[in-house]
C-alpha positions in Angstrom: -38.4 -7.3 52.8 -35.9 -9.8 51.6 -36.4 -10.9 47.9 -34.9 -13.1 45.4 -34.1 -12.0 41.8 -33.5 -8.4 40.3 -33.9 -5.2 42.2 -37.5 -4.3 41.6 -38.2 -1.3 39.3 -40.7 1.4 40.6 -44.1 0.7 38.9 -44.7 3.1 36.0 -47.4 2.6 33.7 -44.8 3.5 30.9 -43.1 0.0 31.7 -46.2 -1.8 30.6 -48.1 -2.2 27.2 -51.2 -4.1 26.2 -50.5 -7.7 24.9 -51.3 -8.3 21.1 -53.2 -11.2 19.9 -53.2 -12.5 16.2 -56.2 -14.8 15.0 -55.5 -16.9 12.2 -57.9 -19.3 10.0 -56.0 -22.5 9.3 -57.0 -24.4 5.9 -54.9 -27.6 6.7 -52.0 -26.9 4.1 -50.7 -23.4 4.9 -47.6 -23.4 7.5 -46.5 -19.6 7.0 -48.6 -16.7 8.6 -47.8 -12.9 9.1 -47.9 -11.6 12.6 -49.3 -8.3 13.5 -45.8 -7.2 15.1 -42.2 -8.1 14.5 -40.8 -10.8 16.8 -37.2 -10.8 18.2 -37.3 -14.2 19.6 -39.1 -17.5 19.4 -39.8 -17.3 23.0 -41.4 -13.9 22.7 -44.8 -15.2 21.5 -47.2 -18.1 22.6 -48.7 -20.2 20.0 -52.2 -22.3 20.4 -53.5 -24.6 18.1 -56.9 -26.1 19.1 -56.2 -24.1 22.4 -53.5 -26.1 23.1 -50.2 -24.3 23.6 -47.4 -25.4 21.3 -43.5 -25.7 22.0 -41.4 -23.1 20.6 -38.7 -23.8 18.1 -39.8 -27.6 17.8 -43.5 -26.6 16.5 -42.9 -23.3 15.1 -40.2 -20.6 14.5 -40.3 -16.9 14.0 -38.4 -14.6 11.6 -39.6 -10.8 12.1 -43.3 -11.0 11.3 -43.3 -14.4 9.8 -44.4 -17.3 11.8 -43.8 -20.7 10.4 -45.5 -23.9 11.6 -43.5 -27.0 11.5 -46.8 -28.7 10.5 -49.9 -27.0 8.9 -52.7 -26.6 11.5 -56.0 -28.5 10.6 -58.5 -26.7 9.0 -61.3 -25.6 11.8 -58.8 -25.4 14.7 -58.7 -22.4 17.0 -55.4 -21.2 16.1 -53.9 -17.8 17.5 -51.0 -16.3 18.5 -50.4 -14.3 22.0 -47.2 -11.8 21.8 -45.5 -11.6 25.2 -42.9 -8.9 23.9 -44.0 -5.6 25.2 -44.9 -6.6 28.9 -42.5 -5.6 31.7 -39.1 -6.8 31.3 -39.7 -8.4 28.0 -37.8 -7.6 24.8 -39.3 -5.4 22.3 -38.6 -5.2 18.5 -39.5 -1.6 17.2 -41.4 -1.6 14.3 -40.0 -0.8 10.9 -39.2 3.1 10.2 -39.9 3.9 13.9 -36.3 4.5 14.8 -35.4 8.2 14.8 -32.2 9.9 15.0 -32.6 11.1 18.7 -32.8 7.5 19.6 -29.3 6.7 18.4 -26.3 7.6 20.6 -23.8 10.0 19.3 -20.8 8.2 17.5 -22.7 4.9 18.1 -22.7 3.9 14.3 -19.3 2.6 13.4 -17.9 1.4 10.0 -18.3 -2.2 11.0 -22.0 -1.6 10.6 -22.2 0.1 7.3 -23.2 -1.8 4.3 -20.3 -2.1 1.9 -22.5 -2.7 -1.1 -24.1 0.8 -1.4 -22.4 3.0 -4.1 -20.9 5.5 -2.1 -18.4 2.6 -0.6 -16.5 0.4 -2.9 -17.9 -3.1 -2.1 -15.6 -5.5 -0.6 -12.6 -2.8 0.1 -12.1 0.3 2.1 -12.0 2.8 -0.3 -14.4 5.5 0.0 -16.0 6.2 -3.7 -16.8 9.7 -4.7 -17.2 9.1 -8.5 -18.5 6.3 -11.0 -16.0 4.0 -13.0 -17.7 5.7 -16.2 -16.5 9.3 -15.8 -18.4 12.2 -15.1 -18.1 14.6 -12.2 -18.2 14.0 -8.5 -17.3 16.3 -5.6 -16.7 16.4 -1.8 -17.4 19.5 -0.4 -15.8 20.6 2.9 -17.6 22.6 5.4 -16.9 24.5 8.8 -18.2 22.6 11.9 -21.7 23.0 12.5 -22.1 25.8 9.7 -23.0 26.0 6.1 -19.7 27.9 5.4 -17.5 26.2 2.6 -14.1 25.3 3.4 -13.2 24.0 0.1 -13.7 21.2 -2.2 -12.2 17.8 -3.8 -13.3 17.2 -6.9 -13.0 14.2 -9.5 -13.6 15.3 -13.1 -13.8 12.1 -15.1 -14.5 13.5 -18.4 -11.3 15.8 -18.4 -9.3 13.2 -16.9 -8.2 15.5 -13.8 -8.7 15.8 -9.8 -9.3 19.4 -8.6 -8.5 20.8 -5.4 -10.8 24.1 -4.6 -10.6 26.9 -2.6 -13.8 28.3 -0.1 -14.6 30.5 -2.7 -15.5 27.6 -4.9 -12.7 28.3 -7.7 -10.2 25.8 -8.8 -7.0 26.1 -6.9 -5.0 23.1 -8.2 -5.5 20.5 -11.1 -3.7 17.4 -11.4 -4.0 15.2 -14.5 -5.3 11.8 -13.7 -3.2 9.9 -16.0 0.3 11.7 -15.7 -0.1 13.0 -12.3 1.3 16.3 -13.7 0.3 19.5 -11.7 -1.3 21.8 -14.3 -2.8 24.5 -12.2 -1.2 25.5 -9.1 -2.8 28.3 -7.0 0.4 29.3 -4.8 2.3 32.5 -4.4 4.6 33.1 -7.5 5.6 35.3 -9.9 7.7 36.2 -13.1 8.4 39.9 -13.6 10.7 41.4 -15.8 11.6 45.0 -17.2 13.3 46.2 -20.3 14.6 49.7 -19.7 16.4 52.6 -21.5 19.9 54.1 -20.9 20.1 55.1 -17.3 22.5 55.3 -14.3 23.0 53.6 -11.0 24.9 54.0 -7.8 28.7 53.4 -7.9 28.6 51.4 -4.7 29.9 47.6 -4.5 28.4 47.5 -1.0 24.7 48.8 -1.7 22.9 49.9 -4.7 19.9 51.0 -6.2 16.4 49.0 -6.0 15.5 47.3 -9.1 11.9 47.9 -9.9 10.4 45.4 -12.3 7.2 46.5 -13.5 6.5 44.4 -16.3 4.4 41.4 -15.1 4.5 38.4 -17.0 2.3 36.7 -14.1 2.2 38.0 -10.6 -0.3 35.4 -8.9 -1.7 36.9 -5.6 -0.1 40.2 -6.6 2.6 39.8 -4.0 5.2 41.6 -6.2 4.8 45.3 -5.8 5.7 46.9 -9.2 6.1 50.2 -7.3 8.8 49.5 -5.0 10.2 46.4 -6.1 9.0 44.5 -3.0 8.4 40.5 -2.7 6.2 40.0 0.4 5.7 36.5 1.5 2.2 35.7 2.3 2.8 32.4 4.2 5.6 31.2 5.9 7.8 28.8 3.9 11.0 28.0 1.5 11.0 30.5 -1.6 12.8 30.0 -4.5 14.2 33.4 -6.1 15.9 33.4 -9.6 17.1 36.7 -11.3 18.8 37.5 -14.2 20.2 40.5 -16.5 21.8 41.2 -19.6 23.4 44.7 -20.8 26.2 46.3 -22.7 28.8 48.8 -21.5 31.4 50.9 -23.1 33.7 51.0 -20.5 35.0 48.0 -18.0 32.7 47.7 -15.2 31.6 45.4 -12.7 27.8 44.9 -12.2 26.4 43.5 -8.9 23.1 42.6 -8.0 21.9 41.6 -4.2 18.9 40.4 -2.6 17.7 42.2 0.6 15.4 40.6 3.2 13.7 42.9 5.6 16.2 45.8 4.7 19.4 43.7 5.4 21.5 42.8 2.3 22.2 38.7 2.0 25.9 38.9 0.8 25.9 35.4 -0.2 23.3 36.4 -2.8 25.5 38.6 -4.8 25.5 38.1 -8.6 28.8 39.5 -10.3 29.8 39.9 -14.1 32.5 42.0 -15.6 31.7 43.7 -18.9 35.1 44.5 -20.0 34.0 47.4 -21.9 32.4 45.0 -24.8 29.6 47.2 -26.0 29.1 45.0 -29.2 27.6 42.1 -27.3 25.4 41.6 -24.0 26.9 40.7 -20.5 24.5 38.2 -19.2 24.4 36.6 -15.8 21.7 34.8 -13.5 21.5 33.5 -10.0 19.1 31.4 -7.7 18.9 31.4 -3.8 16.5 29.6 -1.6 15.4 31.9 1.4 13.3 30.8 4.4 10.7 33.4 4.8 7.9 34.2 7.8 4.7 35.6 6.8 4.9 39.3 6.0 8.9 39.3 5.4 9.8 41.2 2.3 12.6 40.8 -0.2 14.0 43.4 -2.9 16.6 43.0 -5.9 19.2 45.7 -5.7 22.2 46.5 -8.2 25.2 48.5 -8.2 28.3 49.2 -10.5 31.8 49.5 -9.8 33.8 51.2 -12.3 35.1 54.4 -13.7 31.4 55.4 -14.7 28.3 55.0 -12.9 26.4 54.1 -16.3 24.4 50.9 -15.6 23.9 50.5 -19.3 24.8 52.5 -22.4 24.6 51.2 -25.9 21.3 49.7 -25.6 19.0 48.4 -22.8 18.9 46.7 -19.6 17.2 43.3 -19.5 16.3 42.1 -16.0 14.0 39.4 -14.9 13.0 37.9 -11.5 11.1 34.6 -10.7 9.8 33.6 -7.3 8.0 30.6 -6.1 6.9 28.7 -3.1 8.7 25.4 -3.0 8.1 24.1 0.7 
């Protein structure tokens, strides 16, 4: 049949609750009283003084569980409150500590609803605070989604004046000085290797040569330089800087050359050449730097060759060779 107003809902017992009644004993001077449940609006309750219903807002106001009367009810009068909230179609204010996580929609809590005065959020700004202004150590740890597996961490070390970026294995990968911004501990693929050898020989070939294996490791972060076959293998794609040098002596005029080879192909633009002019009393020294774009697992070797009447790479003393590799981008 036709009706006026909202579409009637199916009658369910869960839609109804028992009304709550608060009884008070007035003393003629008290104007504030504590209700048995929180109230969301002044119209959600009916207040009776001497069995006469009072007008909302004019005769009383409410704030949560506090009822404030405009005038103190006289002593001895019948004074009580009937709660309308909780009946069908009325508003209900949940009691304290009754809202569970399951009752909140996913992604419903926004930044606008967060208290900006708590200590993990810098009051009055948009800065997230992970440490105190008084020093000490604070750390943010990152985990894989929905797991307890650590991805890494960011730590502020106020006692040692540094910021630390850590790995999933909980070790410090990079340290940055707080006051200067200097990076003091990079954990990136890089190496510095060298070799000081006794007299020997090398191929008399201006186009190719012999692999120079440098087996004295000053440092070899990640062990990406193989001191058995002389290969540097890139662990990740990027731009790598290769710097190498050598110093030697010779008793006959010779031209010394070194090349970088990438994945078995010589890179001619990386040639390093120096003429000895048969000077056996002083070292011939030369150095070169090249920047290579490498994919992961590309490998680079350093080869040397000699042009001249003899194939002695060095004769009077020793050959000093070094190679430095670092990831720059």
